[in-house]
ROTOR-897886 format. One line per 2 residues: their letters; for each residue x, y, z of N, C-alpha, C. Coordinates in steps of 0.05 Angstrom, whole numbers, plus 5000, padded with zeros to 4 digits. Example, Ala and Ser with C-alpha at 12.3 -4.5 7.8 and 13.67 -1.06 7.14 Angstrom:
AS	5264 4886 5156 5246 4910 5156 5264 4934 5156 ~ 5257 4955 5142 5273 4979 5143 5258 5001 5157
//
This chain:
MG	5018 4976 5004 5002 4997 4994 5022 5022 4991 ~ 5017 5038 4981 5029 5067 4978 5017 5096 5003
WR	5033 5104 5005 5037 5140 5024 5000 5138 5025 ~ 4993 5146 4997 4973 5158 4992 4941 5148 5004
EE	4950 5116 5001 4930 5096 5016 4926 5101 5041 ~ 4945 5098 5053 4958 5099 5076 4945 5126 5091
AK	4945 5142 5077 4942 5180 5084 4907 5169 5077 ~ 4905 5165 5070 4865 5162 5062 4855 5148 5086
KR	4874 5122 5091 4857 5104 5108 4862 5120 5140 ~ 4881 5132 5144 4878 5151 5168 4866 5174 5173
AS	4860 5185 5143 4842 5209 5146 4814 5194 5154 ~ 4802 5170 5147 4783 5162 5145 4775 5151 5177
ME	4805 5141 5196 4804 5132 5211 4789 5160 5233 ~ 4801 5186 5226 4787 5206 5245 4761 5215 5235
AV	4749 5208 5213 4724 5224 5205 4708 5198 5223 ~ 4715 5169 5231 4695 5153 5238 4694 5157 5264
KH	4707 5169 5276 4707 5181 5306 4681 5201 5312 ~ 4665 5205 5292 4652 5223 5294 4620 5209 5294
VK	4632 5187 5290 4598 5162 5295 4589 5158 5322 ~ 4572 5165 5324 4558 5157 5350 4536 5143 5350
DG	4526 5125 5375 4509 5109 5378 4479 5128 5374 ~ 4458 5114 5355 4438 5119 5349 4438 5137 5318
FT	4466 5146 5311 4469 5163 5294 4447 5155 5259 ~ 4441 5171 5242 4433 5160 5223 4459 5175 5208
IG	4468 5158 5180 4492 5166 5177 4500 5164 5140 ~ 4496 5190 5130 4497 5189 5098 4533 5172 5089
LG	4526 5158 5077 4551 5143 5068 4566 5145 5038 ~ 4579 5165 5031 4584 5172 5005 4601 5147 4984
SG	4604 5155 4968 4615 5132 4950 4657 5139 4945 ~ 4666 5119 4939 4689 5125 4925 4712 5094 4944
ST	4738 5103 4938 4750 5091 4949 4770 5099 4975 ~ 4761 5123 4978 4772 5135 5004 4752 5134 5028
VA	4728 5123 5021 4709 5126 5038 4691 5094 5039 ~ 4709 5069 5026 4709 5050 5034 4726 5045 5062
YA	4744 5058 5057 4759 5051 5085 4738 5059 5110 ~ 4725 5078 5108 4712 5088 5132 4683 5077 5134
IQ	4675 5055 5113 4653 5044 5111 4666 5019 5135 ~ 4691 5008 5122 4696 4981 5137 4701 4982 5167
EI	4709 5020 5174 4714 5017 5201 4691 5019 5218 ~ 4668 5034 5202 4642 5034 5218 4629 5007 5224
GK	4634 4986 5199 4625 4963 5199 4635 4949 5228 ~ 4668 4955 5227 4675 4940 5258 4668 4948 5277
RV	4659 4978 5280 4652 4988 5302 4621 4980 5313 ~ 4610 4972 5291 4580 4960 5291 4585 4936 5301
QQ	4603 4921 5305 4600 4889 5306 4619 4888 5341 ~ 4644 4901 5335 4650 4904 5368 4633 4923 5387
EE	4621 4945 5377 4614 4965 5400 4582 4957 5399 ~ 4569 4942 5385 4547 4944 5383 4530 4969 5382
LR	4540 4984 5360 4534 5005 5352 4502 5006 5342 ~ 4483 5020 5351 4459 5019 5334 4461 5049 5312
IL	4461 5040 5287 4465 5061 5268 4450 5052 5241 ~ 4440 5073 5234 4436 5067 5203 4456 5080 5175
GV	4461 5073 5161 4470 5078 5137 4450 5084 5111 ~ 4455 5106 5099 4442 5113 5078 4465 5128 5057
PT	4462 5101 5036 4486 5100 5018 4478 5112 4993 ~ 4501 5115 4974 4491 5152 4956 4503 5133 4929
SH	4498 5106 4930 4505 5092 4902 4498 5064 4909 ~ 4502 5039 4892 4497 5020 4885 4520 5005 4904
QT	4545 5021 4894 4568 4999 4904 4571 5001 4937 ~ 4565 5030 4946 4560 5039 4972 4538 5022 4983
MM	4529 5014 4974 4503 5002 4988 4506 4969 4993 ~ 4525 4965 4976 4534 4934 4967 4560 4935 4990
LA	4573 4953 4993 4594 4964 5025 4581 4956 5041 ~ 4568 4970 5050 4552 4980 5072 4541 4945 5086
VH	4526 4932 5065 4516 4909 5066 4539 4884 5074 ~ 4565 4885 5063 4581 4871 5066 4597 4869 5092
WG	4596 4893 5099 4612 4902 5135 4585 4909 5149 ~ 4562 4888 5141 4546 4893 5163 4527 4917 5182
IP	4527 4936 5162 4518 4965 5165 4484 4958 5153 ~ 4469 4970 5171 4440 4966 5161 4436 4993 5149
TT	4424 4983 5126 4416 5010 5116 4389 5025 5113 ~ 4386 5046 5107 4364 5065 5105 4354 5078 5085
TL	4340 5091 5080 4331 5114 5064 4325 5148 5070 ~ 4322 5154 5055 4323 5183 5058 4295 5192 5064
NE	4274 5173 5049 4246 5172 5055 4240 5169 5091 ~ 4256 5152 5092 4251 5144 5125 4264 5165 5148
HP	4282 5176 5136 4307 5191 5144 4313 5216 5133 ~ 4303 5234 5123 4303 5261 5118 4326 5273 5131
QL	4336 5271 5155 4353 5287 5162 4367 5269 5177 ~ 4394 5278 5171 4419 5257 5177 4437 5267 5195
DL	4444 5256 5221 4469 5263 5238 4487 5278 5224 ~ 4500 5252 5214 4526 5252 5194 4525 5243 5165
AI	4543 5250 5150 4548 5245 5130 4581 5249 5125 ~ 4596 5223 5111 4621 5229 5107 4631 5218 5083
DG	4648 5231 5067 4654 5226 5035 4681 5231 5029 ~ 4681 5230 5014 4719 5231 4998 4712 5264 4977
TD	4728 5262 4966 4739 5287 4944 4752 5285 4925 ~ 4744 5305 4901 4769 5297 4882 4780 5320 4878
QF	4777 5343 4893 4793 5368 4890 4789 5387 4915 ~ 4795 5401 4928 4785 5420 4945 4802 5438 4951
DR	4795 5466 4959 4802 5490 4962 4805 5494 5004 ~ 4823 5522 5010 4828 5522 5032 4805 5533 5046
QL	4782 5542 5031 4754 5545 5044 4737 5524 5033 ~ 4743 5496 5038 4734 5481 5033 4713 5469 5017
NL	4714 5485 4988 4699 5480 4974 4699 5455 4959 ~ 4690 5436 4944 4698 5417 4933 4690 5409 4902
IK	4709 5390 4900 4695 5387 4861 4692 5350 4868 ~ 4670 5344 4870 4667 5313 4864 4642 5303 4839
GL	4650 5276 4836 4642 5271 4822 4648 5240 4799 ~ 4680 5245 4808 4697 5230 4787 4684 5202 4781
GG	4678 5189 4805 4659 5169 4813 4633 5163 4796 ~ 4624 5188 4796 4593 5193 4782 4573 5188 4791
AL	4575 5194 4828 4548 5184 4843 4550 5221 4855 ~ 4552 5241 4840 4556 5265 4849 4530 5277 4866
TR	4497 5271 4846 4481 5277 4857 4473 5266 4882 ~ 4476 5241 4883 4459 5235 4909 4480 5243 4933
EK	4503 5246 4924 4528 5253 4943 4512 5282 4950 ~ 4508 5303 4935 4509 5329 4946 4477 5325 4959
IV	4456 5312 4950 4433 5309 4964 4443 5296 4990 ~ 4456 5278 5001 4459 5261 5024 4472 5289 5037
AS	4498 5306 5020 4504 5319 5045 4493 5348 5053 ~ 4477 5349 5032 4448 5371 5045 4430 5362 5065
AT	4429 5346 5066 4409 5326 5085 4422 5321 5118 ~ 4442 5333 5121 4458 5329 5141 4465 5351 5164
SQ	4471 5341 5185 4479 5366 5200 4504 5364 5205 ~ 4524 5344 5197 4551 5351 5197 4565 5339 5164
FV	4582 5349 5145 4583 5335 5129 4616 5334 5132 ~ 4627 5307 5136 4656 5310 5143 4669 5299 5115
VV	4687 5304 5111 4701 5303 5086 4732 5289 5086 ~ 4738 5270 5073 4768 5253 5068 4781 5254 5052
AD	4805 5259 5053 4822 5263 5035 4850 5268 5036 ~ 4865 5259 5020 4900 5255 5021 4902 5283 5015
QT	4929 5294 5024 4942 5322 5013 4943 5327 4978 ~ 4944 5314 4966 4947 5317 4933 4920 5318 4924
KL	4895 5331 4938 4868 5336 4929 4865 5370 4939 ~ 4893 5372 4947 4883 5408 4963 4894 5424 4944
AE	4878 5440 4923 4890 5462 4904 4883 5494 4917 ~ 4897 5505 4908 4897 5534 4913 4879 5552 4902
KL	4863 5538 4869 4842 5542 4858 4826 5522 4847 ~ 4799 5514 4853 4791 5496 4843 4791 5488 4815
GT	4790 5469 4800 4789 5466 4766 4825 5468 4757 ~ 4849 5465 4781 4868 5467 4772 4872 5437 4766
DC	4881 5437 4739 4883 5401 4733 4856 5382 4742 ~ 4835 5390 4745 4813 5377 4755 4784 5378 4739
VV	4779 5365 4730 4751 5372 4709 4730 5374 4740 ~ 4711 5392 4720 4680 5391 4736 4662 5367 4725
PV	4655 5352 4739 4635 5330 4732 4607 5350 4733 ~ 4592 5343 4717 4563 5350 4711 4544 5333 4699
EV	4523 5322 4721 4507 5300 4708 4483 5313 4695 ~ 4472 5301 4669 4458 5310 4654 4444 5293 4638
LP	4418 5303 4637 4398 5286 4625 4395 5279 4589 ~ 4390 5252 4595 4403 5242 4560 4390 5258 4544
FA	4364 5273 4545 4362 5273 4525 4371 5308 4515 ~ 4375 5319 4536 4389 5341 4544 4420 5341 4523
FP	4430 5332 4529 4461 5316 4521 4470 5340 4504 ~ 4463 5349 4484 4469 5371 4458 4468 5399 4464
TA	4442 5397 4481 4439 5429 4481 4455 5432 4498 ~ 4455 5416 4526 4463 5422 4547 4499 5434 4548
TS	4506 5417 4529 4542 5415 4533 4551 5440 4518 ~ 4527 5447 4499 4537 5470 4473 4534 5491 4500
KM	4514 5497 4514 4511 5524 4531 4532 5520 4548 ~ 4546 5500 4560 4569 5492 4579 4597 5498 4567
QA	4605 5497 4535 4614 5515 4522 4616 5540 4515 ~ 4591 5551 4518 4589 5579 4516 4597 5598 4541
IG	4598 5586 4564 4610 5598 4586 4638 5585 4585 ~ 4650 5583 4573 4682 5569 4570 4685 5542 4576
GK	4677 5522 4578 4674 5503 4595 4688 5483 4566 ~ 4711 5465 4562 4710 5446 4547 4701 5420 4554
TI	4679 5408 4537 4666 5386 4550 4673 5357 4538 ~ 4674 5342 4550 4675 5313 4544 4658 5290 4553
LR	4636 5280 4536 4624 5262 4553 4637 5233 4566 ~ 4631 5235 4585 4649 5210 4602 4638 5181 4586
KA	4664 5162 4575 4654 5131 4560 4651 5107 4588 ~ 4644 5095 4592 4648 5072 4603 4671 5055 4593
KS	4686 5042 4617 4710 5034 4606 4707 4998 4603 ~ 4681 4988 4615 4684 4961 4609 4654 4949 4594
KV	4644 4974 4577 4622 4974 4561 4622 4993 4534 ~ 4602 4988 4520 4608 5003 4493 4592 5029 4502
GP	4590 5054 4500 4575 5069 4507 4584 5097 4528 ~ 4570 5117 4541 4570 5130 4552 4573 5125 4584
VV	4586 5127 4604 4571 5124 4634 4535 5132 4645 ~ 4531 5110 4649 4506 5127 4660 4503 5124 4691
TD	4491 5132 4702 4497 5144 4731 4472 5125 4740 ~ 4470 5124 4774 4451 5105 4781 4431 5117 4774
NG	4424 5145 4771 4399 5155 4759 4391 5159 4739 ~ 4414 5139 4714 4400 5148 4685 4404 5158 4670
NF	4422 5179 4689 4434 5203 4660 4470 5196 4658 ~ 4471 5223 4638 4508 5222 4629 4514 5239 4645
IV	4541 5234 4647 4561 5248 4667 4582 5270 4641 ~ 4582 5290 4639 4601 5309 4626 4623 5315 4641
DV	4645 5310 4635 4665 5326 4641 4675 5352 4631 ~ 4669 5368 4646 4678 5400 4641 4709 5410 4651
SF	4716 5420 4622 4745 5437 4642 4745 5465 4633 ~ 4745 5479 4663 4743 5507 4658 4777 5524 4667
GE	4789 5501 4677 4818 5511 4686 4817 5522 4712 ~ 4827 5537 4723 4830 5550 4747 4807 5563 4750
IS	4781 5567 4774 4768 5572 4774 4762 5597 4791 ~ 4757 5622 4784 4759 5642 4804 4740 5648 4820
SP	4713 5642 4814 4686 5639 4828 4676 5611 4832 ~ 4678 5602 4844 4659 5568 4842 4632 5568 4841
KR	4622 5592 4858 4601 5597 4861 4581 5600 4841 ~ 4598 5624 4830 4591 5632 4802 4585 5620 4791
LD	4601 5594 4777 4604 5576 4762 4581 5558 4765 ~ 4574 5551 4791 4557 5529 4802 4525 5545 4792
SK	4533 5568 4794 4506 5576 4788 4499 5576 4763 ~ 4518 5581 4739 4509 5587 4714 4504 5557 4703
LQ	4515 5540 4716 4513 5512 4710 4491 5501 4710 ~ 4476 5508 4732 4451 5498 4747 4429 5510 4733
AI	4431 5535 4718 4412 5534 4703 4405 5532 4669 ~ 4422 5521 4667 4427 5517 4642 4405 5485 4647
PG	4377 5489 4628 4365 5461 4622 4375 5433 4618 ~ 4367 5418 4631 4381 5389 4623 4398 5378 4647
VI	4415 5401 4659 4427 5396 4680 4412 5381 4703 ~ 4424 5366 4717 4415 5346 4736 4425 5361 4769
ET	4449 5365 4765 4475 5368 4786 4499 5375 4776 ~ 4518 5387 4791 4544 5386 4785 4555 5380 4810
GL	4584 5375 4803 4609 5373 4819 4618 5388 4839 ~ 4609 5411 4836 4615 5428 4853 4602 5427 4885
FI	4619 5426 4905 4605 5427 4924 4608 5452 4941 ~ 4597 5472 4939 4602 5496 4948 4586 5495 4983
EM	4613 5506 4999 4604 5519 5031 4582 5502 5036 ~ 4589 5472 5032 4576 5444 5049 4591 5436 5072
AD	4615 5433 5063 4636 5416 5082 4638 5430 5103 ~ 4637 5420 5126 4642 5426 5148 4667 5423 5161
IV	4677 5393 5159 4704 5388 5164 4728 5369 5144 ~ 4749 5376 5134 4764 5358 5118 4779 5349 5130
YV	4779 5323 5139 4814 5310 5147 4828 5301 5124 ~ 4852 5314 5121 4871 5312 5105 4893 5299 5111
GT	4895 5276 5108 4920 5252 5102 4945 5266 5092 ~ 4961 5256 5105 4995 5274 5098 5015 5237 5100
QT	5038 5243 5085 5046 5228 5089 5062 5205 5123 ~ 5054 5226 5141 5054 5219 5167 5038 5235 5186
TV	5028 5253 5182 4996 5254 5199 4970 5262 5187 ~ 4950 5266 5199 4927 5277 5191 4919 5299 5200
ER	4909 5321 5188 4907 5352 5195 4878 5357 5187 ~ 4870 5373 5209 4839 5373 5212 4827 5407 5193
LE	4813 5406 5179 4816 5433 5182 4781 5435 5168 ~ 4773 5467 5182 4740 5471 5189 4732 5498 5170
RE	4713 5491 5164 4704 5521 5146 4695 5533 5168 ~ 4699 5561 5163 4697 5585 5191 4666 5591 5181
//
């Protein structure tokens, strides 16, 4: 295991310390959160924690079941105590770019429904400005793909329809939509860009998570740093 994986694992261990008995927890998607899900499962078994998890993807649901975490839905628990997720990039204001795993819409819904949103990352994900060597994933209704991408290009984005790696054709999200990866370069105002993208008809959601994260645990080669939004 390389230092980045060790760093992500250490950061995840810190995030899991926020889990308390009786909590309903949003469970993000991706390799970093997988460490947290495993640790939560261990705590459920060892400490007999009574918790429920709301998965943000089919993959996360399967992981939760594998590690013995009872699952529920937002229909049953529309307000969550805690959500834990990873990030593809974050800045010092704790704004995030997420969605390289394709679950951005459900991840954002869950993050918006929680009392505390805790993010885990390794130090390579920190950028002085969002968009530096990182695309912004956008979930788009398939019917709107040609018109939506044209409008994204009109506001300065370079668009690429995300293609599946083990099947012919585009990636299809758990919601039945396409993912368009949009490159803007360094983003001077993430909040304004998010508003512009959200205003495009057919855009379901963007990977810009603005002013949502409460805490980011950053794994380095030797330690874990805790950053909090002011």
